[in-house]
N, C-alpha and C positions, 0 to 999 in steps of 0.2 A: 556698227552695232556689236558685232562679234568681238571687236577689239575692246570696246568698253566693258563688255561682259568679262573678258579675260583679265583686263586690268583690275576690275573689281574683285574677281576671284583671287588674284595674286595679292591684293591688298589684304583680303580676309585671311589668306593662308599665312602671309607674313606677320599679320597682327596676332594670329592665333599661336604661331611659333614663338613670337616675342613674348606673349603673355605667358605661355607655358614656361619659358625660361625665367621670366620675372618671378612667378610664384614658386619656382623650384629653388630659389636662392635661400641661404640660411635666414632664419627668423631672428637669430641672435648673432651678435658680433663677438669675435674673439678667436684666439689661437691657444693651443695647448701650451701651458706654461710649466713651471717646475711642480712636480708632484709633492704635495705637502700633506699627506694623509694624517688624520688624527684618530685616536682611540678614545672611545667614550670613557668618562670618569666612572670607575667601578661603583660609585655611589648611585649612578644613574642607570648603568647597564653593564652586564658582563660581556666580554668579547672572546670568542673561541675560534681556533683554527685547528687543522689536523695535518699531520705529516705521517710518513711511515713510522716515525718514532713514537707517535701517540697523539693524544688529545692535548692541545696547548691552550692554556689560559693566556691570552694576549694582553700584554701591558703596554707595549709601544709599537709603533710602525716606523721602520727605519728606511722606507722607500723601496729598497730592493729585498727587504727581509722584514720579518716581524720578530719582536723579542717577547719572551714570555716563559711561563712555567710549564714544564712537561708534566701534566697531571697524571699521565699514565705511570710515570715513574713513582709518583707519590701514592696513588690509589690503586694501581694495578690495571692490567689490560682488560679484565672482565668488567670491572666497575665503570671504565671509561669507554667501553666499546660503542655505546649508544649515548650520544650527547644529550638528547632529550631526557632519557631515563637518568643520566647522571645529574642533570640540573634538578630533576624532580626529587631525587633522593638526597640531595646535598643542600643544606640551607646556606644563606649568605655568610653567616658567621664562620662556618666550617671552611669555606673557600677563602674568606678574608684572613683566616688564621693560619693558612698554609705557610710553612717556611719557604720564602721566596728564593729559590735558586733558579735564576734566569739564564736562558740561552737564546741564541739567535738562529732563526730558521729562514733560509732563503725562500723567496716567493715561489721559485721554480719547484721547490720540494713540497709545496702545500697541495693537499688533496681537497676534494669536496668534503666539507666537515661532517655531513650526514647523508643518508640515503633518503631522497624524497620520492614518495609513491606517485605513480602516474595514474590517471591524468591530473594535471593541475587545474585549478579554477581561475579563470581570467576575466577581468573587467575591461570592457571597451568604452571609448569616449568618456572616460571618467575625469577628464579635465576639460574645462570649457573651451580653451583655446584650440585644443586638438580637435574637438567636435566641430568647431567653426572652420578649421583648415581643410577638413575633408567634407565640408558642406552637410554635416549631419545635424538635423533638428530634433532627433530622437533622444530620449534620456539614456543614460549609461545602461549597458546590457552586459550579459555574461556569456561565456562560451568555454568549452573544454580545450585546454592546451594539451594535446596528446603526446607531444614529443617528450622523451625523458630528459630530465635535467642533466646538464653536462658541466665540466670543470670551467674554471674562470678564463683559461687561456685556450679553450677549444677552438679549432678552426671551423668555419661555417661554409658548407658547400655552396658554390655559386649556382643560383637559378635566376632565370629572367625575372626582372622586376623585384629583386630581393631588397627588403626594407628592414630597418631597425626600430626598436622602441625601448628606450631606457625605462626600467621599471623597478620599484621596490617590491620585492616579494616578501610576504609574511606567511608563517606556518604555525599552526596551532600546536601547543605543547601537550595536548591531550585530545582524544577523539571528541568531535562535536556532533552530538546526536540531535540537537535542535538549536534554533536560533535564540532560545530563551536563556541559556546558560553558556557562557563563553569562557574558555580557559585563557591563559596568557599566550602571547605570540612571540616567536622569534622572528628576526629580520635578516634578510640576505639580498645582496644586489643581484639583479637579473637583467637579461636583454631578451626581449620577445622578438626575435627575428621572424619575418613574414614573407612567404611566397605570395606576393600580391597578384601575380598572374593567375595562379590557381584559385586564389580567393575570388577574384573577379569573375573567372569563368564559372564558378560553381554558385555564386550568390544569387539568390532569388529575392529581388526587392519587394516582392509581394508578401514575403514572410517577415516576421519580426527579425530585427537585426541580431546577429549572432547564431541564428538557427541554421543558416546555410552559409557555405563558403569558408567560414572561419575555422572550423574543425580541420578542414584540409589545408587551407592556406597557412594556418598557424602551426600545423603539425609537421613541418618540413624537418628533415633529418638534421640533427645537431643544431637546432634553432632555439635552444634554451640554455646558454651558458649561465652559470651561477657563481657567486663569489666565494673566495677563499676565506672570508670572515663571516661568522654568524654572531649576531648581537642578540642577547636576551635582555630586554629592557625591564626595569623595575616599576615602570609606570605605564598605563594603558595608552597614553597619548604621546609617548616618547617619539613615535615614528613621524608625527606631524611636524616635527622640528628638523627633519632631514632635507637636504638639498641634493639634487642629482644633476649631472652634466654628461653630455655625450659628444664625442669628437669623431670625425671621419677624416683620416689622413691629417690629423692635428688641427682641423678646422672645426670650431664649435658649431654644433648643430642643434643641440637641445640643452636647456638649463631651466630648472623649475624647482619649486618647493612642494613638499607633500602637504603643506598647509592649504593648498589650493585644490585638493582633491574634492570631487562632488560627493561621492559615496564613501564614507569612512568604513573601516573594516567591519563594524557591526552591521551596516547596511548591506555590504556585500555578502555577508554570511546570510542575512535574512533573505536576500534575493536568490541566493543559491538554493536554499530549501524550498522557496516558492517556485523555483524552476526545475526542481529535482525530477518531476514526472514528465518533463518535456523532452522530446526527441530532437537531437541535433544531427544534421546531415553531414556525412563524410563520403563524398562520391555517391555511390549507390547504397551505402550502409547508413544505418542510424546508430548513434552513440549517445549514451546518457551523460549528463553533467556530473552526477554523483553515482557512480556504478554501484556502490555499496549502500546507498541511501543515506549515508552520513558523510562527514568530512573526517577522514582518518587523520590522526596526528601526524605531523610533518608534511602534510599535503601543501604544496606551494599555492599561494593565492596571489595572483598578479594583480596589482592595484591600479594599473592603468598608466598611460604615458601622457605627457603634455604636448604642446606644439613643437614642430620642427621635424617631423618625420618626412621622408622623401615623397610619399604618395600624395598626389593631388589628382582629382578626377581629370583635369585638363592636361596633365603631363604623362598620362599612362601610355600614350602612343610611342614614347621614346625611351628605350633602355638607358640611354645616356644620363637620364635623370636619376638613375638608381645605382645601387652598389655594383661594383665591378670586381672581377678577380684581382687580387692584390691589395684591395682596400683594407685599411686597418681601422677597425671600429673600437674606440676606447670609451668605456663607461665608468664614471666615478660617482661616489656618493659620500656624504658626511658619515664618518665612523664605519663605513662598510668597505673601504678599500676600493679596488677597481677591477674591471674586466678588460682584457685586450684580446680581440678576436679578429683573425685575418680571414678574408673571403678567399677560398681556394677553388680552382676548377678541378674537381676530382676526375 
């Protein structure tokens, strides 16, 4: 009898391990190919970057460099110090009429194009397939992303059960004081790295999703790299035409279109104001979603990720299913360039 019980237990364990391995495999097939980035047509969107030399109006992406006009040389350092203020003060005809003297700027020389205030506002399970893969039947939810935004090639400190999420970040070009009147938005590529172990340790499933666990698990150090390109669209729905991909050690792990998002940006903003009075737990502290009661201009709004993250409830037992020191996570998006982040054991 004991032998039968042991055999049955062995079969269950082997089956569980095998199932954990199976669900941890990539949901999309592919390998990293030649990088062929594009820049949006100026009639659809303006693209900007920044280097030590100043603010750059980007006209082409050359793979290892961008080509464009150094607007600081044209308009001066004071006028171009703040990208959002520069765009607000300068109409399309003024930029389009600039005498184009183009230069090449290596990607390694590019800085974060503007300063994003913290915290960011983030949407969870905002793509149907991602909600399904983590067994969530709840609607999309919001949480504060407390970690400051970092550069596109920032290293990410290794923690146990470290995970990635390719995301489109949007930021308002003016303060948002209510959900009724929205300004235009800028776009930048982001990766929402997550300390899943801390998230799971602190989450209280008796509370609404997002209120516990997420502020801590999503707030890990250097866990929000952002792109070297900022895109300012000329139409409100431009972002819905973007595609994102993510690779780990050149293996494709995520590939999705923003057209599949559940809550569009207008709904995320509405939900943020509806949740403004709610408390979010970070360890023993409570933190607000909107500390100032509004959404200040340039605040990053993470719009969510699709299927393909590493976390599954059934594979949480094994660190081997998650990011390891030395892993290279590469995130790409239409018109937004790429991120390249190495996981390091600090």
